[in-house]
C-alpha positions in Angstrom: 12.0 11.4 -31.1 10.1 8.7 -33.0 6.6 7.4 -32.1 6.3 3.7 -32.6 2.8 1.6 -33.3 3.4 0.0 -29.5 2.9 3.6 -28.0 0.0 5.1 -29.5 -1.8 1.2 -28.7 -1.2 1.9 -25.7 -2.6 5.5 -24.9 -5.7 4.5 -27.5 -6.2 1.8 -25.4 -5.6 3.5 -22.0 -7.7 6.6 -23.4 -10.6 4.5 -25.7 -9.3 8.4 -28.0 -8.5 8.2 -31.8 -5.5 6.8 -32.9 -4.3 10.4 -34.8 -5.0 12.4 -30.9 -3.3 10.1 -30.2 0.3 10.1 -31.9 -0.1 13.3 -31.1 -0.6 14.3 -27.9 2.5 11.8 -27.9 4.9 13.4 -30.1 4.0 16.5 -28.2 5.0 14.8 -24.9 7.7 12.9 -26.6 6.5 9.9 -26.6 5.7 10.4 -22.4 2.8 8.2 -22.2 1.5 9.7 -18.3 2.1 13.3 -19.6 0.0 12.6 -22.6 -3.2 11.2 -20.8 -2.7 14.5 -18.9 -2.7 16.6 -21.5 -5.5 15.0 -23.9 -7.5 15.1 -20.7 -6.8 19.0 -20.6 -7.7 19.2 -24.2 -11.1 17.1 -23.6 -10.1 13.9 -26.2 -10.4 11.0 -22.8 -11.4 12.0 -19.2 -9.9 9.1 -17.9 -6.9 6.1 -18.6 -7.3 3.1 -18.0 -4.6 1.6 -15.8 -1.2 0.3 -17.6 -0.7 -3.2 -18.7 -3.4 -4.6 -20.5 -5.0 -7.9 -20.4 -3.2 -10.4 -22.4 -2.6 -13.8 -20.6 -5.1 -16.5 -20.5 -5.6 -18.8 -17.2 -7.3 -18.4 -13.9 -7.0 -16.9 -10.6 -7.5 -19.4 -7.7 -8.2 -19.0 -3.4 -8.6 -20.8 -0.3 -9.6 -19.0 2.8 -10.0 -21.2 6.0 -8.3 -20.9 9.8 -7.9 -17.2 9.7 -5.1 -17.7 5.8 -6.6 -16.2 2.7 -4.4 -17.6 -0.3 -5.2 -16.3 -3.8 -3.0 -17.6 -6.9 -2.7 -16.9 -10.4 -1.8 -19.7 -12.8 -1.1 -18.8 -16.3 -1.4 -21.0 -20.1 -2.2 -19.6 -23.5 -5.0 -20.0 -25.0 -8.4 -19.9 -23.4 -9.8 -23.1 -24.0 -6.6 -24.6 -21.7 -7.4 -22.2 -19.1 -10.9 -24.3 -19.3 -10.0 -27.4 -19.1 -10.2 -30.1 -15.8 -7.0 -31.1 -15.7 -5.9 -27.4 -16.4 -8.5 -26.6 -13.2 -7.6 -28.9 -11.5 -4.2 -28.4 -10.3 -4.5 -24.8 -10.5 -6.7 -25.3 -7.4 -4.2 -27.9 -6.1 -1.4 -26.0 -5.9 -3.2 -22.5 -4.2 -4.2 -25.5 -1.2 -0.4 -25.7 -1.1 0.4 -22.4 -1.2 -2.3 -22.2 1.5 -0.9 -24.8 3.5 2.5 -23.2 3.9 1.6 -19.6 3.6 3.3 -18.9 0.4 3.9 -16.0 -0.9 7.0 -16.3 -3.5 6.0 -18.3 -6.7 9.5 -20.1 -6.4 8.2 -21.5 -3.0 5.3 -22.9 -4.7 6.9 -24.7 -7.6 9.0 -26.4 -5.4 6.0 -28.0 -3.0 4.6 -31.6 -3.3 2.1 -33.0 -5.0 2.2 -36.1 -3.8 5.4 -37.1 -4.7 6.1 -35.4 -7.3 6.9 -31.1 -6.7 4.2 -28.9 -8.5 7.0 -28.1 -11.4 7.5 -31.3 -11.8 3.9 -32.1 -11.9 3.3 -28.9 -14.3 6.2 -29.7 -16.7 4.0 -33.2 -17.7 0.7 -31.6 -18.3 2.6 -29.3 -20.3 4.3 -32.3 -21.9 0.5 -34.0 -21.9 -2.2 -30.3 -23.4 1.5 -29.3 -25.2 0.5 -25.6 -24.4 2.8 -23.7 -21.8 1.6 -22.7 -18.5 3.2 -21.2 -15.4 2.3 -19.9 -11.6 3.3 -16.6 -12.0 1.4 -14.5 -8.5 0.7 -16.5 -4.8 -0.2 -13.7 -2.1 -0.7 -15.0 1.5 -2.5 -13.0 4.6 -3.5 -13.3 7.9 -6.2 -12.0 9.4 -9.4 -12.4 11.4 -12.5 -11.8 9.4 -11.4 -13.3 5.6 -13.2 -13.5 1.9 -12.3 -13.8 -1.0 -13.7 -13.8 -4.1 -13.6 -14.6 -7.6 -15.3 -13.0 -10.7 -15.6 -15.2 -13.4 -12.0 -17.3 -13.6 -10.7 -13.9 -15.1 -10.8 -11.0 -11.2 -9.9 -12.5 -7.2 -9.7 -10.4 -4.8 -9.5 -10.9 -1.2 -10.8 -8.6 2.1 -9.2 -8.5 4.8 -11.0 -6.8 8.1 -11.8 -6.4 11.3 -15.1 -7.0 13.0 -18.6 -8.2 10.6 -19.6 -11.9 9.7 -17.5 -13.5 6.8 -21.0 -12.3 4.4 -19.7 -8.5 4.7 -16.4 -9.7 3.9 -17.8 -11.8 1.0 -19.4 -8.4 -0.2 -16.6 -6.1 0.4 -14.3 -9.2 -1.6 -17.3 -8.2 -4.9 -16.8 -5.1 -3.8 -12.7 -5.0 -4.7 -13.1 -6.9 -8.1 -15.7 -5.0 -9.4 -14.3 -1.5 -9.1 -10.6 -1.8 -8.6 -10.1 0.6 -5.7 -5.8 1.7 -5.6 -6.1 2.9 -2.0 -7.6 1.1 1.1 -8.8 4.6 2.4 -8.6 8.5 1.0 -6.0 9.0 4.1 -3.5 6.5 2.2 -4.1 8.4 -1.2 -0.1 9.5 -1.6 0.2 13.7 -2.1 2.0 12.9 -5.3 -1.3 11.6 -7.0 -3.0 14.3 -5.1 -0.8 17.0 -6.2 -0.8 15.7 -9.6 -4.5 15.2 -10.1 -5.0 18.9 -8.2 -2.4 20.5 -11.4 -4.6 18.8 -13.5 -8.4 20.0 -12.0 -7.1 23.7 -12.3 -5.2 24.1 -15.9 -8.5 21.8 -16.9 -10.7 24.5 -14.8 -8.5 27.4 -16.7 -8.8 26.5 -20.5 -12.3 26.7 -19.9 -12.4 30.1 -19.0 -12.0 30.4 -15.2 -9.9 32.9 -13.5 -7.2 31.4 -11.7 -8.3 31.9 -8.6 -11.8 30.4 -8.6 -10.5 28.1 -10.5 -8.0 26.4 -7.8 -11.0 26.7 -4.9 -13.3 24.7 -7.8 -10.6 22.1 -7.6 -10.4 22.1 -3.9 -13.4 20.7 -3.5 -12.9 18.1 -5.6 -10.3 16.7 -4.1 -11.9 15.1 -1.3 -14.4 13.3 -4.2 -11.3 11.9 -5.9 -9.6 10.1 -3.3 -12.9 9.3 -2.5 -13.4 7.2 -5.6 -10.2 5.5 -6.0 -10.4 4.5 -2.5 -12.4 1.5 -1.0 -13.9 2.9 2.1 -14.6 6.1 -0.1 -16.1 4.2 -3.1 -19.9 3.9 -3.2 -20.9 -0.2 -3.0 -21.7 -1.6 -5.7 -24.9 -3.6 -4.7 -26.1 -0.5 -3.2 -24.2 3.1 -4.7 -26.3 4.9 -2.0 -23.5 3.9 0.5 -20.7 4.2 0.8 -18.4 0.7 2.0 -17.2 2.7 4.8 -20.2 3.6 6.0 -21.2 -0.3 5.0 -18.5 -1.4 7.3 -19.2 1.5 10.1 -23.0 -0.1 10.5 -21.8 -3.2 10.9 -19.0 -2.4 14.0 -16.7 -3.0 11.0 -13.1 -1.5 9.4 -11.2 -3.1 7.0 -7.3 -3.6 7.4 -6.9 -4.5 4.2 -7.5 -6.0 0.6 -5.4 -8.2 -2.4 -6.5 -7.5 -6.2 -5.6 -10.0 -8.7 -6.4 -9.8 -12.4 -5.8 -11.9 -15.3 -2.8 -11.4 -17.3 -2.5 -7.7 -15.8 1.4 -6.8 -17.1 1.4 -9.0 -19.1 1.9 -8.4 -23.6 0.7 -10.4 -25.6 2.8 -9.9 -29.2 0.0 -8.8 -32.0 2.3 -7.9 -34.7 -0.6 -7.7 -36.9 -1.9 -4.8 -35.1 1.1 -2.8 -35.0 1.3 -3.0 -38.6 -1.9 -1.6 -39.5 -1.1 1.0 -37.1 2.6 1.7 -38.9 0.3 1.3 -42.0 -2.8 3.7 -41.4 -0.2 6.2 -39.3 1.9 6.3 -42.9 -1.3 6.8 -45.3 -2.7 9.9 -43.3 1.0 11.7 -43.4 0.4 11.4 -47.3 
């Protein structure tokens, strides 16, 4: 099948590998991005892969925590300049306050909430007309708990931690860790068998291709799986403020446990048009074929 510039770009973004290495891997896997990543990892061309979905939208993440309720909201705009505008930020804060009051988890509900005499949607539309740039409430999430805290890094990455036990400072530290380390699961035991099996198979193939006998490779990898599930889980990760201590041990030392967490990264999953880059990729590939 024909490999597109868009596919090459996505694979390059996720692996930081060379353009032609990406094209070759995609060709060998019939355009399957995930299979191409596995192939490149086996060949040593990529040690890891970033999650799918490039950050391509502007705006800010807003949070509100009070009375056992935590709300986080993503409010998007077209440019970073507008994302720092006082009117935009004021509206974002007003919207998250309104969403928090009704424990909203649905953007459609948020858009119909009242801000003074007008709905969120009408207020948003008025600001769009004034500034001349589109903006939208993209995501909202609200959770309830006994010990909640939120952390926002640079307005771009937000996290909420939901703990049982401990104090507000501990919950804040855990939220900060979530924002920085981006765990995929709360605890190692929650990692699905499918994810573990896929990684185990890949690691065995890597070991075998490095010259290890199949039996030895399987024993080696068995020990690595615990490390793997820990590295992608909140309680199994090294605490961002003290790497000598696991988050799980930090919680235990403070008679606390984590119920769950939420993390939002600005523009996650939104693809911004990049026609010029795509054209550059196509031209490079065409030149290398000659």
